[in-house]
C-alpha positions in Angstrom: -24.1 -9.8 -59.3 -21.2 -12.5 -58.8 -19.5 -13.2 -62.2 -19.6 -16.7 -61.5 -22.1 -19.0 -63.1 -24.3 -19.4 -60.0 -24.7 -15.7 -60.2 -25.8 -15.9 -63.5 -28.4 -18.8 -62.9 -29.6 -16.5 -60.0 -30.0 -13.4 -62.2 -32.3 -15.2 -64.9 -34.2 -16.8 -62.2 -35.1 -13.5 -60.9 -36.1 -12.3 -64.1 -38.4 -15.2 -65.1 -23.5 -37.6 -61.2 -22.7 -39.7 -58.9 -19.6 -39.8 -57.8 -18.3 -42.0 -60.2 -19.8 -39.9 -63.3 -17.8 -39.8 -66.2 -18.2 -37.4 -69.1 -20.6 -38.9 -72.2 -18.6 -39.3 -75.0 -21.4 -41.1 -77.5 -24.7 -39.2 -78.0 -27.6 -41.5 -78.4 -30.6 -40.6 -79.6 -34.2 -40.6 -77.4 -37.0 -39.7 -77.3 -38.8 -37.9 -74.1 -42.3 -38.5 -74.3 -44.8 -35.9 -71.9 -46.4 -37.6 -69.2 -50.3 -37.8 -70.2 -52.7 -35.5 -67.9 -54.2 -38.7 -66.3 -50.6 -40.2 -64.9 -50.4 -40.6 -61.7 -48.4 -42.3 -59.2 -48.7 -44.3 -56.2 -48.1 -43.4 -53.0 -47.7 -45.8 -49.7 -48.1 -44.5 -46.0 -47.3 -46.4 -43.4 -48.0 -45.7 -39.3 -46.5 -47.0 -36.5 -45.9 -46.1 -32.8 -42.2 -46.0 -31.1 -42.8 -49.6 -30.4 -43.2 -50.4 -33.7 -46.9 -51.2 -33.2 -48.9 -50.1 -36.1 -51.4 -47.0 -35.7 -54.6 -46.8 -37.5 -56.9 -43.8 -38.1 -53.8 -41.4 -38.4 -55.0 -38.8 -40.6 -52.1 -36.9 -43.1 -51.5 -34.3 -45.7 -49.1 -33.8 -48.6 -48.7 -30.6 -50.4 -46.7 -29.7 -53.5 -43.3 -28.5 -52.7 -42.8 -26.7 -55.6 -46.2 -24.8 -56.2 -47.0 -21.4 -55.1 -50.0 -22.3 -54.6 -49.7 -25.7 -53.4 -53.2 -28.3 -53.6 -53.3 -30.6 -50.4 -54.4 -34.3 -50.5 -55.5 -35.5 -47.6 -55.7 -39.4 -46.1 -55.9 -41.8 -43.3 -54.5 -45.2 -42.3 -56.6 -48.2 -42.3 -56.9 -50.4 -39.2 -53.7 -52.0 -40.0 -51.6 -48.5 -40.2 -51.6 -48.2 -43.3 -52.8 -46.6 -47.0 -52.0 -46.1 -50.4 -53.2 -43.6 -52.7 -52.2 -42.5 -56.2 -51.2 -38.9 -56.7 -49.6 -36.8 -59.7 -46.1 -37.3 -59.7 -43.9 -34.8 -58.0 -42.4 -33.6 -55.2 -44.0 -33.5 -52.0 -44.0 -32.4 -48.2 -46.2 -35.3 -45.9 -47.1 -34.3 -42.5 -49.1 -36.5 -40.1 -51.0 -34.5 -37.2 -52.3 -36.8 -34.2 -53.6 -35.9 -30.9 -51.1 -37.2 -28.3 -48.1 -37.4 -30.6 -45.7 -35.1 -32.1 -46.2 -33.8 -35.6 -44.1 -35.8 -38.4 -43.0 -34.5 -41.4 -41.0 -35.5 -44.5 -40.1 -32.9 -46.9 -39.1 -34.9 -49.5 -41.3 -37.8 -50.9 -41.0 -37.5 -54.8 -42.6 -40.2 -56.3 -43.1 -40.6 -60.3 -45.4 -43.0 -62.5 -42.3 -45.5 -62.2 -41.1 -44.6 -59.0 -44.0 -45.2 -56.3 -42.9 -43.8 -52.9 -43.4 -45.1 -49.0 -43.4 -43.0 -46.5 -42.9 -45.0 -43.2 -43.6 -42.3 -40.3 -43.0 -43.3 -36.6 -44.9 -41.4 -34.0 -43.8 -40.6 -30.5 -46.3 -39.8 -27.7 -45.9 -36.0 -27.3 -47.0 -34.0 -24.0 -47.8 -30.1 -23.6 -45.3 -28.1 -22.3 -46.3 -25.3 -20.3 -44.1 -22.0 -19.4 -43.3 -18.3 -18.0 -41.6 -15.7 -19.5 -40.2 -12.7 -17.1 -37.8 -10.4 -16.9 -35.1 -9.9 -14.8 -37.2 -8.5 -12.0 -39.4 -11.3 -12.2 -42.2 -9.6 -14.0 -44.1 -11.0 -16.9 -43.2 -10.7 -20.5 -46.0 -10.2 -23.1 -46.4 -11.5 -26.5 -42.8 -13.0 -26.1 -41.7 -14.7 -29.5 -40.6 -18.4 -28.4 -39.2 -21.5 -30.6 -38.5 -24.9 -30.2 -36.5 -26.8 -32.5 -36.3 -30.5 -32.2 -33.2 -32.7 -32.7 -35.5 -35.0 -34.6 -35.0 -34.7 -38.0 -38.7 -35.6 -38.8 -40.6 -33.1 -36.6 -41.5 -29.6 -37.1 -40.1 -26.6 -35.5 -43.3 -25.3 -32.8 -43.5 -21.5 -32.6 -46.0 -19.5 -30.8 -46.2 -16.2 -29.0 -46.7 -15.9 -25.2 -49.5 -14.6 -23.6 -49.8 -10.7 -21.8 -49.6 -12.3 -18.2 -45.9 -14.3 -19.5 -47.5 -17.7 -19.7 -47.3 -19.9 -22.4 -47.6 -23.5 -23.7 -46.4 -25.7 -26.2 -48.5 -28.4 -27.4 -47.4 -31.6 -29.3 -43.7 -31.2 -27.8 -42.0 -35.2 -28.5 -39.9 -37.0 -26.0 -36.1 -35.9 -27.2 -33.5 -33.2 -27.0 -34.1 -29.9 -28.5 -33.2 -25.9 -28.8 -35.5 -22.9 -26.9 -35.2 -19.7 -28.8 -36.8 -16.6 -27.4 -37.0 -13.1 -29.0 -38.2 -9.9 -27.1 -38.0 -6.1 -28.2 -35.6 -4.6 -26.1 -34.3 -8.0 -24.4 -31.6 -10.1 -25.8 -32.4 -13.1 -27.7 -31.8 -16.0 -25.8 -31.1 -19.9 -26.6 -31.1 -22.8 -24.5 -29.9 -26.0 -25.4 -32.1 -28.9 -24.0 -30.8 -33.1 -23.5 -34.8 -33.9 -23.3 -37.8 -32.5 -23.3 -38.5 -30.4 -20.3 -41.9 -30.8 -18.5 -42.0 -26.8 -17.3 -40.4 -24.0 -18.7 -39.1 -21.0 -16.2 -37.9 -18.5 -18.7 -35.9 -15.2 -17.7 -34.9 -13.1 -20.6 -32.3 -10.3 -19.8 -33.2 -6.6 -20.6 -30.2 -6.1 -24.2 -27.3 -4.1 -22.5 -25.9 -0.1 -22.9 -23.2 0.9 -23.9 -21.6 4.8 -22.6 -18.7 5.8 -24.4 -16.6 8.9 -23.4 -13.5 9.9 -25.1 -10.6 12.4 -24.4 -8.5 14.1 -26.8 -4.3 13.6 -26.9 -4.3 16.6 -24.7 -6.3 15.0 -22.1 -9.6 17.5 -22.7 -12.8 16.1 -23.3 -14.5 15.4 -26.7 -17.8 16.7 -26.6 -19.2 14.7 -29.7 -16.8 11.9 -30.4 -16.7 9.9 -33.2 -17.2 6.7 -32.3 -17.6 3.3 -34.2 -18.8 -0.1 -32.4 -18.2 -3.5 -34.1 -19.5 -7.0 -32.6 -16.8 -9.5 -32.2 -19.7 -12.0 -32.4 -22.6 -10.8 -33.7 -26.0 -12.3 -32.9 -28.2 -9.4 -34.2 -27.8 -7.5 -36.8 -25.2 -5.0 -37.6 -25.7 -1.8 -35.7 -29.4 -2.5 -35.0 -28.9 -1.0 -31.6 -29.4 3.1 -31.3 -26.5 5.7 -30.9 -27.4 8.5 -29.2 -25.2 11.5 -28.3 -25.8 12.4 -24.5 -23.9 15.4 -22.6 -20.0 14.4 -23.3 -20.9 11.2 -24.7 -22.0 8.3 -26.7 -25.0 6.0 -25.6 -25.3 3.1 -27.0 -28.6 1.0 -25.9 -30.0 -1.9 -27.2 -26.8 -4.3 -27.5 -27.1 -7.8 -27.5 -25.2 -9.2 -24.5 -21.2 -10.2 -26.0 -18.0 -8.7 -26.8 -17.2 -5.8 -28.9 -14.9 -3.6 -30.0 -14.8 0.1 -29.8 -12.8 2.9 -31.9 -12.7 6.5 -31.0 -10.7 8.4 -34.0 -9.6 11.9 -33.6 -8.6 14.8 -36.0 -5.7 16.5 -34.7 -5.4 19.0 -38.2 -4.8 18.9 -41.6 -5.5 15.2 -42.8 -3.9 13.9 -39.8 -6.4 11.8 -37.6 -5.3 9.0 -34.3 -7.8 6.2 -33.5 -7.8 4.5 -30.3 -9.6 1.3 -29.6 -10.7 -1.4 -27.0 -12.7 -4.4 -26.6 -15.7 -4.5 -23.8 -17.8 -6.5 -22.7 -21.4 -6.1 -22.8 -23.7 -7.5 -19.9 -27.7 -7.6 -20.8 -29.6 -5.5 -18.4 -26.9 -3.4 -17.7 -25.1 -0.1 -19.0 -21.4 -0.3 -18.9 -18.7 2.5 -19.3 -16.3 2.9 -21.3 -13.2 5.5 -21.5 -10.8 6.2 -24.3 -7.7 8.0 -23.9 -4.6 8.1 -25.9 -2.6 7.5 -22.6 1.2 6.7 -23.4 0.9 8.1 -26.9 3.6 10.6 -27.5 3.8 12.7 -30.8 7.2 12.6 -32.8 8.4 15.7 -34.6 7.2 16.4 -37.9 8.9 13.7 -40.9 10.2 15.6 -43.6 11.9 14.6 -46.4 11.3 14.7 -50.5 10.4 12.6 -53.3 12.8 12.1 -56.3 12.7 10.2 -59.9 14.5 7.4 -60.8 16.8 10.2 -62.3 17.0 12.2 -59.2 14.6 15.0 -60.3 12.3 16.5 -57.7 8.6 14.6 -58.2 6.3 17.7 -57.7 2.3 17.5 -56.5 2.8 13.7 -55.7 0.1 12.1 -53.3 1.4 11.0 -49.6 0.3 8.7 -46.8 1.8 7.9 -43.5 0.3 5.3 -41.3 1.0 3.7 -37.9 -0.9 0.9 -36.2 -4.3 -0.7 -37.7 -7.2 0.7 -36.7 -9.3 -2.9 -36.8 -6.7 -4.7 -34.8 -4.5 -2.5 -32.9 -5.3 -0.4 -29.7 -3.5 2.7 -31.1 -3.2 3.7 -34.8 -2.6 7.2 -36.9 -3.0 8.5 -40.1 -1.9 11.3 -42.3 -1.3 12.3 -45.8 -0.1 16.1 -47.9 1.3 16.4 -51.0 4.6 17.6 -52.2 5.5 21.0 -53.7 7.4 22.4 -56.8 10.5 20.6 -55.6 9.0 17.5 -53.9 9.6 18.3 -50.5 6.7 17.3 -47.8 5.9 17.1 -44.1 4.2 14.4 -42.3 2.7 16.0 -39.3 1.1 14.9 -35.9 2.9 11.5 -35.9 3.5 9.1 -32.9 7.2 8.2 -31.8 7.7 4.7 -33.3 8.0 3.3 -36.8 5.5 4.6 -39.4 4.9 3.4 -42.8 5.3 5.8 -45.9 3.0 5.3 -49.4 3.7 7.2 -52.9 0.9 7.4 -54.6 1.3 7.0 -58.5 4.1 5.0 -58.1 5.1 1.7 -56.6 6.7 3.1 -53.2 6.2 1.7 -49.7 8.7 2.6 -47.1 8.9 1.8 -43.5 11.3 4.7 -41.5 11.9 4.0 -37.7 11.4 6.4 -34.6 14.6 8.6 -35.4 14.1 9.3 -39.1 13.9 12.7 -39.4 14.6 13.6 -43.5 14.3 11.3 -45.8 14.2 10.6 -49.2 12.2 9.0 -51.5 12.8 7.5 -54.6 9.3 7.4 -56.4 9.4 4.2 -58.9 6.3 4.8 -61.4 3.8 2.4 -61.8 5.0 0.3 -65.4 3.2 1.8 -68.8 3.7 0.7 -72.3 3.8 3.2 -75.1 3.7 3.6 -78.7 2.4 4.4 -82.2 -1.3 3.5 -83.9 -1.1 3.6 -87.5 -4.1 3.3 -89.9 -4.2 0.9 -93.1 -2.1 3.4 -94.8 0.7 3.3 -92.7 0.4 6.8 -91.8 -0.6 8.0 -87.8 -3.7 8.0 -86.4 -4.6 11.2 -84.8 -7.7 10.0 -82.9 -7.9 6.0 -81.2 -8.7 4.6 -77.9 -6.3 2.0 -75.8 -8.7 0.0 -73.5 -11.4 2.4 -74.2 -8.9 5.0 -73.4 -9.0 7.9 -75.9 -6.0 9.6 -77.3 -5.5 12.8 -79.6 -2.1 12.8 -80.9 -0.7 14.2 -84.5 1.5 11.7 -84.4 -0.4 8.6 -83.3 1.3 8.2 -80.2 0.0 7.1 -76.6 1.4 6.2 -73.5 -0.9 4.0 -71.1 -0.2 3.2 -67.8 -0.8 -0.5 -66.4 -2.4 -1.1 -63.0 0.5 -2.9 -62.0 3.5 -5.1 -63.2 2.5 -8.7 -65.0 0.7 -9.3 -68.2 -1.7 -6.9 -69.7 -4.5 -6.9 -72.6 -4.5 -4.2 -74.9 -7.7 -3.5 -76.7 -6.9 -0.8 -79.7 -9.9 0.6 -81.4 -10.2 3.6 -84.3 -13.5 4.7 -86.1 -14.1 3.1 -89.3 -11.1 0.3 -88.4 -11.1 -3.0 -87.4 -10.2 -3.5 -84.0 -7.6 -5.6 -82.3 -5.9 -6.7 -78.9 -2.3 -7.2 -78.1 -1.3 -8.8 -74.8 1.9 -6.7 -73.2 4.1 -8.4 -70.7 6.2 -5.4 -69.4 9.3 -6.4 -67.5 10.8 -2.5 -67.2 8.5 0.6 -65.9 8.5 1.8 -69.8 7.9 -0.7 -72.3 8.1 0.6 -75.6 6.1 -1.5 -78.3 6.2 -2.3 -81.9 3.6 -0.2 -83.8 0.4 -1.4 -84.0 -1.4 -0.5 -87.4 -5.6 -0.7 -87.5 -6.7 -2.3 -91.2 -9.6 -1.4 -92.9 -12.2 -3.5 -91.8 -15.0 -4.8 -94.6 -18.8 -5.0 -94.1 -20.4 -8.3 -94.2 -24.1 -8.4 -95.2 -25.2 -11.9 -93.8 -29.0 -13.3 -94.6 -30.5 -15.7 -92.6 -32.6 -18.0 -94.0 -35.0 -21.2 -92.3 -34.8 -24.4 -93.9 -37.7 -23.6 -96.2 -36.1 -20.7 -97.8 -38.1 -18.3 -95.8 -36.1 -15.1 -94.3 -35.5 -15.8 -90.5 -35.9 -12.4 -88.2 -36.8 -14.1 -84.8 -34.1 -12.6 -82.3 -30.8 -13.8 -81.6 -26.9 -13.2 -82.1 -23.8 -14.0 -84.3 -20.7 -14.7 -83.0 -17.2 -14.7 -84.9 -14.6 -17.5 -84.0 -10.9 -17.8 -85.3 -10.9 -21.3 -87.3 -9.4 -24.3 -85.5 -5.7 -23.9 -84.9 -5.5 -20.0 -86.3 -4.8 -17.1 -83.5 -6.6 -14.0 -84.4 -6.4 -10.5 -82.8 -9.7 -9.3 -83.2 -10.8 -8.0 -80.1 -14.6 -8.2 -81.5 -16.5 -11.2 -80.8 -20.7 -10.9 -80.2 -23.1 -8.9 -81.8 -26.7 -9.2 -80.5 -28.8 -9.2 -84.2 -30.7 -6.6 -86.2 -33.2 -8.1 -87.7 -34.9 -6.3 -90.7 -38.3 -8.4 -92.7 -35.7 -9.9 -94.9 -33.2 -11.4 -92.3 -31.0 -9.5 -92.9 -27.9 -8.3 -90.6 -24.7 -5.9 -91.3 -21.3 -6.9 -89.3 -19.3 -4.2 -89.8 -15.2 -3.2 -89.4 -14.9 -7.0 -89.5 -10.8 -7.9 -90.5 -9.9 -9.9 -94.2 -9.4 -12.8 -92.3 -10.7 -16.0 -91.9 -13.2 -16.5 -89.5 -16.3 -19.1 -88.5 -19.1 -17.6 -87.9 -21.7 -18.7 -86.1 -25.9 -17.8 -85.7 -28.3 -18.5 -83.8 -31.7 -17.8 -83.2 -34.7 -17.9 -81.2 -37.0 -19.6 -83.3 -35.9 -20.3 -86.1 -32.6 -22.3 -85.7 -29.5 -22.3 -85.9 -25.7 -22.1 -88.1 -22.6 -22.5 -88.4 -20.0 -22.1 -91.4 -16.7 -21.0 -92.6 -16.4 -17.1 -93.3 -13.8 -16.2 -96.2 -11.2 -13.8 -96.1 -12.5 -11.2 -98.6 -16.2 -12.4 -98.5 -18.6 -9.5 -98.4 -21.6 -11.4 -98.7 -23.6 -14.5 -97.1 -26.8 -16.3 -97.1 -26.6 -18.8 -94.2 -29.4 -21.9 -94.0 -30.5 -22.3 -90.3 -31.0 -25.7 -89.3 -32.8 -27.1 -86.5 -31.2 -27.1 -83.0 -30.5 -30.1 -80.7 -32.0 -30.9 -78.1 -30.5 -32.0 -74.7 -33.0 -34.4 -72.6 -32.4 -36.9 -69.3 -34.1 -37.9 -66.3 -32.6 -36.6 -62.7 -33.5 -39.4 -59.8 -31.9 -39.6 -56.5 -29.6 -41.9 -55.0 -32.5 -44.9 -54.8 -34.0 -44.0 -58.5 -36.8 -41.3 -57.4 -37.5 -38.6 -59.5 -35.8 -35.1 -58.6 -38.2 -32.5 -59.5 -37.2 -28.5 -59.4 -33.4 -28.8 -60.1 -32.2 -26.1 -62.7 -29.8 -26.7 -65.1 -27.2 -24.4 -67.2 -25.3 -25.7 -70.0 -23.8 -22.5 -71.5 -24.4 -23.8 -75.5 -28.6 -23.4 -74.7 -30.2 -21.4 -78.2 -30.7 -17.8 -77.1 -31.3 -18.4 -73.4 -33.6 -16.4 -71.9 -35.0 -19.1 -68.3 -33.6 -21.7 -66.9 -35.2 -25.1 -67.3 -35.9 -26.7 -64.4 -36.5 -30.2 -64.0 -40.2 -31.8 -63.9 -42.3 -34.1 -61.7 -40.8 -37.0 -63.0 -37.6 -35.6 -63.3 -37.5 -35.2 -66.7 -35.8 -32.1 -68.6 -35.7 -31.1 -72.1 -33.8 -27.7 -73.5 -32.5 -26.9 -77.3 -29.0 -26.2 -77.6 -26.4 -25.1 -80.6 -25.7 -28.5 -82.3 -22.1 -29.7 -83.0 -20.3 -28.2 -79.8 -18.9 -30.1 -76.9 -20.7 -28.2 -73.8 -20.6 -28.9 -70.3 -24.1 -29.5 -68.1 -24.3 -27.9 -64.5 -27.3 -28.4 -62.2 -28.2 -26.2 -59.3 -30.5 -26.3 -56.6 -32.4 -23.4 -54.9 -36.1 -23.8 -54.6 -37.1 -26.0 -51.1 -40.6 -26.1 -49.9 -39.4 -23.7 -46.6 -40.4 -24.9 -43.2 -38.3 -27.2 -41.3 -36.9 -29.7 -41.3 -35.5 -28.8 -45.0 -34.9 -31.5 -47.4 -31.3 -33.0 -48.1 -29.1 -31.0 -50.4 -28.1 -32.9 -54.0 -25.2 -31.8 -55.7 -23.7 -32.4 -59.1 -20.2 -33.2 -61.2 -20.3 -30.9 -63.9 -21.0 -33.5 -67.0 -19.2 -32.9 -70.0 -21.3 -33.6 -73.6 -21.4 -33.3 -77.5 -24.7 -31.5 -78.4 -24.9 -33.8 -81.3 -26.7 -33.1 -85.1 -29.1 -30.5 -86.0 -32.1 -32.0 -85.2 -31.0 -34.6 -82.4 -31.7 -35.5 -79.4 -28.9 -36.6 -77.1 -29.7 -38.4 -74.0 -27.6 -37.4 -70.1 -28.9 -38.7 -67.1 -26.8 -37.0 -64.2 -27.0 -38.4 -60.7 -26.1 -36.8 -57.7 -23.2 -36.9 -56.0 -22.3 -39.1 -52.9 -19.0 -39.3 -50.3 -18.3 -39.0 -46.7 -16.2 -36.0 -47.0 -16.4 -32.6 -48.1 -14.0 -29.1 -48.6 -15.0 -25.9 -46.7 -13.0 -22.9 -47.7 -12.9 -20.3 -45.4 -12.7 -17.0 -47.4 -12.8 -13.8 -45.2 -11.7 -11.4 -47.8 -13.9 -12.5 -50.1 -15.6 -10.0 -52.4 -17.6 -9.5 -55.8 -15.3 -10.9 -57.9 -13.4 -13.1 -56.2 -15.1 -17.0 -56.8 -13.9 -20.4 -55.6 -14.2 -23.3 -58.0 -13.2 -27.3 -57.2 -11.9 -30.0 -60.0 -11.2 -34.1 -59.2 -7.6 -35.1 -58.9 -4.4 -33.3 -58.5 -5.0 -30.8 -61.5 -1.8 -28.5 -62.5 -2.3 -25.1 -62.8 -3.2 -24.2 -66.6 -0.7 -23.0 -68.6 -2.7 -20.4 -70.7 -5.6 -18.7 -70.6 -8.0 -20.6 -72.4 -6.5 -23.8 -70.6 -7.6 -22.2 -67.0 -11.3 -21.1 -68.8 -12.1 -24.6 -69.9 -10.8 -26.2 -66.7 -13.5 -23.5 -64.7 -16.2 -24.1 -67.4 -15.8 -27.9 -66.1 -15.3 -27.4 -62.6 -18.0 -28.1 -59.6 -18.9 -25.0 -57.9 -19.7 -24.2 -54.0 -23.1 -26.4 -52.6 -25.8 -23.9 -53.4 -27.1 -24.0 -49.3 -25.4 -22.6 -46.3 -21.9 -24.9 -44.9 -24.0 -25.0 -41.7 -27.6 -25.8 -41.7 -29.3 -24.1 -38.0 -32.6 -24.8 -37.8 -33.5 -21.8 -35.8 -33.2 -20.0 -38.8 -36.3 -19.4 -40.1 -35.4 -18.9 -43.5 -32.2 -20.9 -44.8 -30.9 -20.8 -48.8 -28.4 -20.3 -50.7 -28.4 -16.4 -51.2 -28.4 -16.2 -47.1 -24.8 -18.5 -47.3 -21.9 -16.7 -45.5 -19.4 -16.0 -49.0 -16.8 -15.8 -46.4 -17.1 -20.4 -45.7 -17.8 -21.8 -49.1 -18.5 -25.8 -48.8 -18.0 -28.5 -51.6 -20.4 -31.5 -49.9 -20.8 -35.5 -50.5 -17.1 -36.0 -52.0 -15.9 -39.4 -52.2 -12.2 -40.0 -50.6 -9.5 -39.3 -53.0 -7.2 -36.3 -54.6 -9.0 -32.9 -55.2 -7.5 -29.3 -56.6 -9.4 -25.9 -55.1 -8.7 -22.8 -57.3 -9.0 -19.2 -56.2 -10.0 -16.9 -58.7 -10.2 -13.4 -58.8 -11.2 -11.2 -61.5 -9.4 -7.9 -61.7 -7.1 -6.8 -65.2 -7.5 -10.3 -66.0 -7.6 -13.3 -64.0 -5.8 -14.2 -61.1 -5.3 -17.7 -60.0 -4.4 -19.9 -56.6 -4.2 -23.3 -56.2 -4.7 -25.5 -53.4 -4.0 -29.7 -53.6 -6.6 -31.5 -51.3 -6.5 -35.0 -50.1 -9.5 -36.5 -48.3 -8.0 -39.6 -46.8 -11.3 -39.8 -44.3 -14.5 -39.1 -43.9 -15.5 -35.7 -42.4 -14.7 -31.7 -43.3 -11.6 -30.9 -44.3 -10.9 -26.9 -43.7 -8.5 -24.8 -44.6 -8.2 -20.9 -45.5 -7.4 -18.9 -48.6 -6.1 -15.2 -49.3 -7.6 -12.9 -52.3 -6.1 -14.8 -55.8 -5.1 -10.7 -56.3 -2.2 -11.3 -53.5 0.2 -13.6 -55.4 -2.0 -15.5 -57.7 -0.6 -16.4 -61.1 -2.1 -13.9 -63.5 -4.0 -14.8 -67.1 -4.4 -12.8 -69.7 -6.0 -13.0 -73.2 
């Protein structure tokens, strides 16, 4: 699961602002009344033809967009092509079908008690379009899957399966342009673009291509079972969906879509050495393509020998080395070899091709490129930076057993040596049984950094009793959290625990340092509390107060209520579900009072089918959660604007993330400031950057993480931050100035490569 807030929302779902939006600074008490069961809203329907003439007696239906088993409501226009009906408030999909006309669909009908809606449908004349599909030899193909996707965004896609004799007929095709898709097992997927409605369709499907690969070793001998990898350069089907067979002295790949492929043959040469040769090939539908891979023109050089020494000139034994040339993903030829040094630090790397070679020594920072004439080389291993020091107990004596970043040490003098992952700042957490943990930030400048003694103090046991407002014990599940006093720094590493509740509402916090804190408690049913915890306090009773409530209404740019949007604030009371706006666009959720919070809005669900409803995106909204028992009202609105920023992130991984903030925002100077910026930044759109109607299923989950988009942005300056989470937080910053409508694209590398490193 990604570490972004989006990922958290998705996990919880699985288990269960306008452009000038400004932060809310004033809270107002508000009441949110539940809609009566009999509440209804007015829907007006108007039907006309392409010339604007009213169309009478047009039947239509509407279904609830959010319901798993939606109720369907039917209606018919009157003699003037108009009708009105009352329905429960909510989000509906409207569909009208009439003989001789193209079907009309509106997937975004939203109405409330005080927000009537009007659907004006223009019905365009349709026609029955026949067709026939055959193979390359002219023989009919049976049961071919065919789809017509009109360019008209008020019309649905038409799907059918062809007849046994290869014939088919599209009923109700409108007059405009569209895309035709054809799929059949054993044949290449086909896509045809039509500028206007065809009168008849004559389709030819091509059989999928076949690729036969033979391979020869560096001595020119055929390889019986070559190790081959096939990579589609412009994949149009699931990667690797083809059939891989061994046929005599070759590999046969059947069922390849027509297109370009990169084929790589890797051959072992003894020990750990292997060579790779690659070639690009064009596969033609219905044909067999022959490809032969050889190591032509590649000559082996003399073995590369040498020694590895440390900074003092002493040999380094048992060090792992790797040598490589070329890149098997890009170059026509590449090689690899690896070995270990002996007791004198010597090594031999064999089976290397002539030319430059890169050598890397593990367990240290050494990467060297040698020229083609290098024979006997000397490598000085510069080890990874490390810190060392002592850990003492409350009596000033050495602790013989403790942990540093969860790594256990046992030493009679309390000494440790901890190797860091790389240069730059890092965070260390020191722990020992029965003592309060502590954390330290280190910023090593040398390979070896001696740290001052770390003293772990005897912690205290704090017995906490939670009671309700009426004095009765609070026994519902919840959690407690310790925070430093405002303006005071603390090195305490423990921060939060889930409650272990007894019948008297008691809980025990162990190994708490003897320093002042703020103790927060929140429960699922009994309320919340926050109060100072003195440095010597060991027993405390906390009286819980009612939580606060955040309430509001979400509507679109013309005031229609938006049902089905998910919300998250970061200060919900013990959240175990994601609140969703109701049929009137309203929401209400319990929040911890007297907090500065950020409301984020997400749209994940759509009613399915094509066309899909428009995507609405929101700026994160800051608010103060108010006093206990208070209801704070905020009314977020979707942002609107003519521009978008698309970030191409080809190397994105699980722990990478991209966010955007308005304005030319400088890089924060501290980890705390960076975290505050992240909390109030905009996430990428929750739907794919490119909506392709030929995809039957299209939602946020199938979005390519390599192409992230922030849409509907007003013109102006913005800042994109690229984040990477590995041994702290790495951050890259990209200022963006949107001066004209359209999509502004740029490519980023991973933040762990050259990003600013933040460590708590």
